[in-house]
N, C-alpha and C positions, 0 to 999 in steps of 0.2 A: 504494500500500500504506500502511496506517495502522498505526503502532506503538502500543504500550500507553499511551504518553503523548499520544496523539491528535495526532501529528505526521505530516506527509505525506512520503513518499519516492517520487519519480517516477523511473522507469527505463525504458529501452528497450534495443535491441541495442547502441547506441553511447554512450548517456549515462546517467548516474545523478546525480540532483540531490536533495538533501535540504533541506527547509525546516524550520527549528527554531521556527516560530511556531505555537502551538496554533491549530487550525482547528475551526470548529463542526461538529456532526454532519452537517448537511445538505450542507455542502461536502465532507465526507469521503465521503458517499454518492455525490455527483456525480463525484468523482475516481475512485472505485472503478468506477462504471458506465463512464465514459469509458475508463479503463484496460482494462476487460474488452472493450471494443469496438475496441481499437487496431488489430487486424488488418483489420476491416471499414473503418475510417477510412483505413488505409494503402491498401487497394484502391481506395477512393473517390478519394483524392488522386491515386493513380497514373493512374486512368482519366479522371476528370472534370477534373482540373487539369493534370497534367503531359502526359499523352498528347494530350488534346484541344487544349491550348494550344501544343503543340509545344515543351514545355520539358524539357530534359534534367535530370531530378531529381538526378542525381549531380554536376552541375557548374553548376547555375543560379546559385549564389552567386558563381561566378567570372566570370560573363558578365552585364554590366550590362543588356543588352537583355532577356535571359531573366529576370533578377531583377525588372526592372520589369514584365514581363508577369505574373509571379507576384503582385507587389504590386497591380497593377491588378485582377487576378482577385479577390484577397482584398477589396479595397476595394469592388468592384462587387457582390460577393455579400452585403455587409452589408445588414441589414434597413433599409429606408427610406433609401436612399442620397441624400445631399444633394450636388449637384454641387460646391458650393464645398468641402465636406469631402473629396470624391474628389480634386479638383484640389490641395488643400492636402496631402493624403496623398501623392499622386504626386510633387508638388514636393519634399516633405520627403525622400522616399527617393531621388529623383533627385539632390538636392543632397548628401545624406549617404552615398551609396553607397560612395564611396572611403574614408570614415572608418572606422577600426576601433577 
């Protein structure tokens, strides 16, 4: 949602975050489109990520193995994956999983 000062306010069922940095009009439109498609994206994530990967979407942050499956999925679906980037990304999250 964009307020009259052209600031972005993101929200879902669990989180509301506000950004007090003015954003350009194109980015505002992208935000509005993505926010309007949030239910479709949620269904996509539930089916194609969590269900197909066997990841418990409610608890995957508490289980390192499931968390790493999620990270690997995200890194592998990136356009033009470079193996060294994939390996560095997996290594980073594996090393920093315990840090909060």
